[in-house]
C-alpha positions, -999 to 999 in steps of 0.1 A, spaced: -39 -98 -443 -26 -70 -420 9 -59 -424 32 -36 -406 28 -8 -431 -10 -8 -420 -1 -5 -383 23 24 -390 -3 41 -411 -29 36 -385 -8 49 -356 12 78 -374 -8 84 -405 26 81 -425 28 56 -453 59 33 -457 66 3 -478 73 -30 -459 63 -66 -468 60 -77 -433 28 -94 -428 11 -99 -394 -6 -133 -393 -22 -128 -359 -29 -103 -331 -27 -115 -295 -27 -103 -259 -19 -136 -245 17 -148 -251 6 -183 -248 -15 -178 -280 12 -162 -301 19 -179 -334 49 -172 -357 46 -137 -373 20 -124 -347 17 -91 -333 15 -90 -295 -1 -63 -277 12 -57 -241 -18 -47 -218 -9 -33 -185 -28 -49 -155 -26 -50 -117 -23 -88 -116 -10 -96 -149 10 -72 -169 16 -81 -204 48 -63 -205 63 -90 -184 56 -115 -213 70 -98 -242 102 -120 -243 79 -151 -242 59 -137 -271 90 -131 -291 103 -167 -282 71 -180 -297 77 -161 -332 59 -126 -325 75 -100 -347 60 -69 -332 49 -59 -297 27 -30 -289 40 -15 -256 34 15 -235 63 13 -213 100 19 -223 116 -13 -234 146 1 -250 169 -14 -225 158 -49 -235 144 -48 -270 147 -31 -302 122 -2 -298 106 25 -319 91 53 -300 59 66 -320 43 80 -287 42 115 -306 23 99 -335 55 103 -357 79 78 -373 116 84 -367 136 95 -397 155 61 -398 138 27 -393 155 -5 -384 159 -34 -409 132 -56 -389 153 -85 -389 147 -90 -353 114 -85 -332 108 -49 -325 89 -32 -299 66 -2 -309 62 23 -280 28 40 -279 12 61 -253 -16 37 -245 -15 -1 -261 -51 -6 -259 -59 25 -276 -33 17 -302 -50 -19 -308 -84 0 -313 -70 25 -336 -54 -2 -357 -86 -22 -359 -107 9 -368 -82 16 -396 -80 -21 -409 -119 -24 -409 -123 8 -430 -97 -3 -453 -115 -34 -463 -148 -38 -484 -167 -58 -458 -201 -56 -446 -204 -58 -408 -235 -72 -389 -235 -60 -353 -254 -79 -326 -264 -70 -291 -289 -78 -265 -291 -91 -228 -297 -129 -237 -290 -148 -268 -263 -127 -285 -239 -156 -288 -262 -181 -303 -275 -155 -327 -242 -146 -338 -235 -184 -347 -264 -188 -365 -264 -157 -385 -229 -166 -394 -242 -201 -405 -269 -185 -427 -247 -157 -443 -219 -183 -448 -242 -202 -473 -232 -174 -497 -205 -151 -482 -172 -156 -467 -178 -147 -434 -160 -140 -402 -175 -142 -366 -162 -133 -330 -145 -164 -316 -163 -173 -283 -174 -141 -265 -148 -116 -276 -173 -89 -278 -157 -61 -256 -133 -31 -261 -105 -57 -262 -121 -87 -280 -140 -69 -309 -106 -51 -320 -89 -84 -319 -118 -101 -340 -116 -72 -366 -79 -78 -370 -86 -113 -382 -104 -100 -412 -88 -105 -446 -93 -91 -480 -113 -120 -490 -139 -117 -464 -173 -104 -474 -192 -103 -441 -184 -101 -406 -207 -109 -377 -197 -92 -345 -213 -96 -312 -213 -66 -289 -213 -66 -252 -228 -39 -230 -217 -30 -193 -218 8 -193 -234 36 -215 -212 45 -245 -196 12 -248 -217 0 -277 -213 34 -294 -175 30 -291 -175 -5 -304 -198 6 -334 -169 35 -340 -145 7 -346 -166 -18 -364 -189 5 -384 -217 -21 -387 -244 -17 -415 -269 -41 -400 -279 -40 -364 -296 -68 -346 -312 -63 -312 -322 -96 -294 -340 -84 -262 -335 -60 -233 -335 -79 -198 -322 -71 -163 -286 -87 -168 -258 -61 -156 -287 -38 -141 -263 -36 -111 -238 -18 -132 -261 0 -160 -287 11 -133 -321 2 -146 -339 -18 -176 -343 16 -191 -305 24 -189 -299 -9 -204 -322 -2 -233 -305 32 -239 -271 13 -240 -283 -13 -264 -300 14 -287 -266 28 -294 -262 1 -320 -292 10 -341 -284 50 -335 -249 42 -350 -262 27 -383 -261 46 -415 -291 57 -433 -286 28 -459 -283 5 -431 -310 -19 -415 -322 -24 -379 -334 -57 -372 -356 -53 -340 -377 -77 -319 -411 -66 -320 -421 -88 -290 -398 -69 -267 -413 -32 -259 -379 -20 -251 -365 -30 -284 -395 -22 -306 -393 15 -292 -356 15 -307 -374 22 -343 -376 57 -333 -339 60 -325 -323 52 -360 -321 67 -395 -317 30 -407 -345 9 -426 -365 -11 -400 -369 -48 -403 -390 -65 -373 -393 -100 -362 -413 -117 -337 -444 -137 -327 -466 -108 -336 -483 -108 -370 -474 -72 -375 -437 -81 -377 -421 -81 -412 -411 -119 -402 -431 -138 -377 -437 -173 -366 -464 -194 -351 -474 -231 -347 -441 -234 -324 -437 -269 -312 -409 -277 -289 -395 -312 -295 -371 -314 -265 -336 -322 -273 -345 -328 -310 -351 -292 -316 -381 -271 -324 -408 -270 -353 -427 -238 -363 -442 -219 -394 -425 -188 -408 -445 -159 -425 -429 -135 -446 -451 -113 -470 -473 -138 -486 -448 -168 -481 -454 -194 -455 -427 -220 -447 -427 -249 -423 -393 -252 -406 -377 -275 -382 -342 -266 -366 -319 -282 -342 -322 -254 -317 -332 -265 -283 -362 -249 -265 -393 -230 -278 -375 -197 -270 -351 -203 -299 -374 -195 -324 -365 -159 -318 -329 -170 -327 -340 -186 -359 -360 -156 -367 -331 -132 -363 -309 -153 -385 -337 -156 -411 -343 -119 -410 -305 -111 -417 -304 -137 -446 -337 -118 -461 -322 -83 -457 -290 -96 -474 -309 -111 -504 -304 -149 -497 -328 -172 -510 -352 -193 -487 -330 -226 -496 -299 -208 -483 -316 -194 -454 -331 -227 -442 -299 -246 -449 -279 -222 -427 -308 -227 -401 -303 -263 -400 -268 -264 -393 -266 -286 -361 -237 -272 -340 -253 -238 -333 -264 -246 -299 -236 -233 -279 -243 -231 -243 -266 -261 -234 -253 -296 -234 -272 -328 -224 -253 -354 -206 -263 -389 -195 -250 -402 -162 -239 -438 -155 -272 -442 -136 -291 -431 -166 -302 -398 -155 -302 -370 -181 -282 -338 -170 -290 -308 -189 -258 -286 -186 -266 -249 -192 -241 -235 -165 -225 -207 -186 -245 -180 -171 -279 -170 -159 -304 -142 -160 -341 -144 -154 -349 -147 -190 -325 -175 -196 -333 -192 -165 -371 -191 -176 -361 -204 -210 -342 -232 -194 -370 -241 -172 -395 -242 -202 -373 -266 -220 -372 -288 -189 -411 -287 -191 -409 -302 -228 -391 -332 -216 -403 -366 -202 -391 -377 -168 -390 -368 -131 -378 -331 -135 -353 -316 -109 -338 -282 -112 -307 -271 -97 -305 -234 -97 -280 -211 -85 -281 -173 -76 -282 -147 -105 -256 -120 -101 -255 -83 -113 -294 -78 -114 -294 -46 -91 -328 -33 -83 -344 -64 -101 -328 -89 -78 -358 -98 -56 -381 -98 -86 -360 -119 -109 -355 -145 -85 -390 -147 -75 -401 -151 -111 -378 -181 -116 -391 -196 -82 -427 -194 -95 -418 -212 -128 -398 -238 -110 -428 -247 -90 -450 -252 -120 -424 -275 -137 -401 -295 -111 -405 -321 -88 -373 -312 -69 -356 -280 -67 -322 -274 -54 -311 -235 -49 -275 -226 -45 -261 -193 -30 -276 -167 -7 -297 -149 -32 -312 -182 -43 -331 -186 -11 -356 -160 -28 -360 -188 -56 -368 -214 -29 -392 -192 -9 -410 -182 -43 -413 -218 -52 -428 -229 -19 -453 -198 -20 -462 -210 -55 -472 -246 -44 -442 -266 -45 -439 -288 -14 -415 -278 12 -399 -314 11 -392 -310 -25 -371 -279 -20 -336 -277 -6 -314 -245 -3 -276 -249 -1 -249 -222 4 -224 -235 -21 -216 -259 -51 -197 -286 -29 -228 -289 -7 -253 -293 -38 -229 -321 -52 -230 -338 -19 -269 -336 -18 -273 -351 -53 -245 -377 -51 -261 -411 -54 -297 -398 -55 -303 -398 -91 -322 -425 -112 -329 -435 -147 -360 -414 -151 -346 -382 -137 -339 -351 -158 -317 -324 -141 -314 -290 -152 -282 -272 -138 -280 -235 -142 -265 -204 -124 -243 -173 -127 -210 -180 -141 -195 -168 -107 -208 -200 -90 -189 -223 -114 -218 -248 -112 -203 -267 -141 -185 -285 -111 -218 -301 -103 -221 -315 -138 -186 -328 -137 -192 -345 -104 -224 -360 -115 -207 -374 -146 -185 -392 -124 -205 -406 -98 -238 -410 -110 
């Protein structure tokens, strides 16, 4: 477990002896536990320095700060990278004054990761990172003591916090890595030093910030570029942007997909609705028939990624299949039955064209009168019109009723009408409250309703309202 001596060595390169153990590292004073280290991050709306006392009241023993706290708390100034000649006895909570508290957090995480004998599996991609992370952790957990990111702690703050949860007993760490701007994943790799890199796909999500799908691909490729020669890059052969990354790494390549040219591939995929999927796996001369509780045919790629990591890590098929069949890895989509008997598919966490199409494909596998409530998709940049149109065309092929929410969602509605869905079956509304009013009292026992949209719309409010009123 991390201790204060490690913190000092990471920040000053000086070794001291201290028995003080740090149980947890937090940036939110409300999450502080006894013997925690609190990192005070500055901010325009919320400044962590305003919550140092609360963190100490909750049991924090150390606070990383970048403001002068000497008037309020015992403080050690290490901004010059040097420890003072005389240190306090640490009987009371102490602030460590650094130049930049976020950079200090990252430096400590980098030091701690390299101190431990743990293999890191890095995961990135436009869609499916979190579910992939969960399932890979389940598979590896059949043999190894494995750590994973909690939730989506996958950025320049969340990843270091996850790394600092590592203990000497951990054998594997499965770390999701988010991407918004070029250089971000490279930076995260400098902290985490992954030896296995998994790329899910390259979509158009975040194109508004990254610029183009090609730019997104270059950003995602930073993961495989960072792998050592002894590492393994696990690439989706079905995605041309990902397949092309084979030329950008010195690591060994392991491919997966639905193409028979892949090292690990699947066919005979059958969607079982909310009961999961069934498919056939091919690896070398081996063929296995597999059923897993992942929802939607598209989830076969998630299973392939997890199985690929298991094979690379030398697990047996028995261990891999046991991990794949864990039932709680479907993170984002929940099925809720209303009082009227309608089935609500709650997929409101976020949305991109790829994930919208996957959710609509799941809807197509279910029996009943199909309704889709689809919100606008944000941050698509130059792909905004194309992405919404693709969703509208697919919705027209599947749904009996379509409700679109938000200004950009007008494109979905128009595309669905152009693709043949009757004008009477389509409704556009400007916001979530209007959608709720439109749906209230209209759902029946045979209805199956998909609700999905960008996180910024908070479409989970629709699900909550229907659970109560329907």
